[in-house]
N, C-alpha and C positions, 0 to 999 in steps of 0.2 A: 504494499501500499504505500509506503514511504517512498518506494522507489517511483510509482508512478506519480505521486504527488509532486517528486522531484522533477519527472520528466516532464508533467504538464506545466509548472512553473516556467521551466527554462524554455518549452515550448512560446506560451505566452511572453516570456520577456523578450524574445527572439522576433516575435512577432512585433510587439511594441516597437522594437528596435529598428525593425525594418520600415513599418508605419511612419515612424519617426522622421527617418531617412527620406523616406518619400516627400514625406510634408515638408522639411527642409528645403528638398530638391528642387520643389515644387513650382513651376514659372509662374510668375504672379503675371496675368493678363488681363487685369482688371483697365488698365491704361490702353491698351489695346482695343478693349470692348468699348470703352469710351469714344476711341477716336472714329473706329468704325459706325457707330452710333450716331455720331456727332455729323458723321460725312453723307451718311445715309439718309439727313433730316434736314440736311442743307437748305434744299428749297431754291426758288428762284428761277432755274434754267427751264423747268418745265414751264412756267408763266409765261418765260421770252418766246418758247416755241410755238404758243398756242398765240401769244400777239404778232407775233411773223406769220405764223399762218393766216391772221385775219387781217393782214394788212389793207389787201385791198377793201374790204368793209369800212374801212376808215377812212381812207383819200380819195374815195372812187367819186363825191360830193365836189371834189375841189379840183379833179381832174378835166382839162384841156378836152375837147374832144378828139384832138390829132394824138393823144396819149391814151386813149382810152382802148384800143385793142392791145398795146403793148403791155398795159397794165392787167388785163383781163387773162392774158398767156402767163404772165408772171406769176397772176394768182392760181391758175392749173397747176403750175411747175411748183409753188410751195405745199399746195393741199395734196399733190402727189408725194413729195419729201417728206412730210410730217409725221407720218407714222415711223418712218426710218430714224427720224432725227430724236422722236421721244425712245423709240428702241433701244438705242444707245443709252438715254439716260437709265432707263429703267434696269438693264443689265449691271451699271454699275452702281445703283441702289441695291439690287437686288446682292450682288456681292458683299457691299457693305455690310448688309444686313445678316447675311449668313455669316460673315467673318464676326460680326457682335455677335449671333448666337453660341457661335464654336468658343469664344471668347469666355462666355458668360459659365456661371455655375451650375445653371438647370440644366436639364435634358432639354433636348430638341428632337423638333420635327421638320424636315424639311421639304415634306410632300408638297406646302401651297408653291415654295420655289421652283421645284421640279416642273410643277404644273406652268407657272406662270413664264418659264423659258420654254416650254414646248409650244405655247401661243406663240411667244417672240418667233421662234423659229419659224412657224409657218408662214408666217408674216414674210419671210424673206425672200421667198420665190420669184419677187418681180422688184425687187429693193433696189432704191438708188444710191444706196452706199455704194464706195468702193470696197475692191477685192478685200484689201488690208483692215477696213472696219469689220465686216464679215467674220475675216478669219478670225480677229479677236473677239468676237461675240461668240462664234461658235467654241474658239477655244476655252473661253471662260464657263460655258455650258458646259463643256467634259469635263473641266477641272472641279466644278461643283459638285457633278454628279460623283466623281472620282473620291473627290475630299468626303462626301459624305459616310462612305463606306470606312473611313480609319477609326480603329479601334480606341487609340490615344488621343483624348481632345488637344493637347499640344501639339502632336504630331499633325494634326488638322490643320491648325492655325499654321503652322509652318509651311505647310503643304499649299496652303490657299497664297499665304503672301509670297513664299518663293518663287512658284508656277503661275500665280496670275500676275505677277506684276508686269510683265510685258504687254499683256493684254489690256489689263487696266489702263496702264499707261498709255498705249494707242487710244482707247476708248476716252480717257479724258482728254488727250490731245484733239480728238476729235470733236469735242463738246465745245472747247475751248475754241477750234476754228470757227464750229457753229455758229458761238456768240458773236464772234466779227461779223458773221454773215446778217445775224439778227442786229447790230449796231450799224452795220450800213445800209439794211432796209428802213432801219428808224431814222435814220439821217436824210433818205432820200425822203419819207413821209413827211416828215418836220419841215425839211426845204419846201415840198408840194403844197402843205396846209399852210404854211406861215407866207409862206411866197403870194399864194392867193389873196390872201388879207392885204398884204403890201401893197397890191394892185390895186385890188377892188376898193379898200377903206377912203383913199382919197378921192374917190368917184362918189361915197355917198357923205359927204360932208354939207351938203344943202341944207337950207333949215328944212325943207319939207320931209327930208330925209333922216331927221335929226333922230327918231327911234330906231330906225332901221342901223344907224351908225351907230349908236349907244349896246344895243344889242350884237353887233357885230364886234364890239370893245372888248365886251365882257367875255364872247367866245373866245375870242383869240387871247385873253388872260387865262381863260380856262386851258385852253390848249397848250399854251406855253407850259405852265405847272404841271399838265399831265407828261408834258415832253423832256422837262427838266427831272422829275421822278424817274421815267424810265432810265435814262441818263445816269441815275444812281443806281437804278438796279441793273442794268449790265455792268457797271464798275463793281458792284459788290459780287455780282455773280462771276465774274473773271479773277475775282479776289479768291472766293471762295473753292472753284477748280484749282485753283495754284497751289492753295491751301492742303487742299485734299491729297494732290500731285505730290507735294514735297513733304507730307506727314507718311504717305505710304510708301517713297522712295526711300526716306531715312529708315523706315519700319523694313524694309525689306534688304536696306545694308547692315543694319544691326539686329539681325535674326539670333544671332548667339550670345547679346545680351540685352533680351528683352525686358529682363527684371532687374538692371542695372539702374542705380539711381538717375545717373546720367539721362539714361534714354526713357525713363519713364517720365521725367520733368519735362523732356522734349516734348513727348506724347501732349502731358499737360497743357504745354502752351499751344501747341496744335489746336487741341479741343478747345483750351478757351478763346482762340481767334476765331473758332468755327464758329463758336457759339456765338461771339459778337457781332460776326456779319450774319447770322441767322437772325438775330434780334433787330439790326438793321434793316436787311428785307421784312421783318414782320411790322416794323415800325412805319414802315412806307404805307 
């Protein structure tokens, strides 16, 4: 009996030491989760995509007849490309959401992510995206499917970051380039609308047109405020994309030191900046 008790005590002690060793070596993933979560919730880009799609609806009343057909053609192209542009954003958000769950303490179920990726892939048959972007999207989908089968949580996070870095970088670069396209369309719309009033307002300064002139001036002020707000949102969206790209690159470069104080502070700083950008977008 004493021998059995001794063996049991020894076994419990060994198990305790083993578990203690595992706990002491466990990589702290809290900052990784916070970074991924803040990246997924950043916002801004989707709203700019929708605004870009609907450009013609806003500028049409101010277009000269000679520009009408060109504007309609541009409108058709925007609508054709819109779903692809949004698909890129959804892929990055899904990646970040998955990374956040993998870095969390709770058990996770990735069925919704896989279902969403399936829908996205089905819409790629007539894509307007380039081969590079389609390849990155496909690679990310395959990576997620494979990472979900990993038996150890830490290995899943490392797999996601290491193997997903190139594809995530390509998609973030595409989103940044598309933001430039949105900005160019916004500038063109601003010139069209405000330019219309620059020409039309002086012609409405007669006393009998006073009411019309006053209403037009109020409309110009409202449109000017709207465009100033969009300018700010574009700037914040660019900052956010750059910050997400920076954080993921640093995470990839320092996978072996994720739990170090320096790395954790760096990620915390990125999260703080992303939250400030998100707050700025929300305040608009």
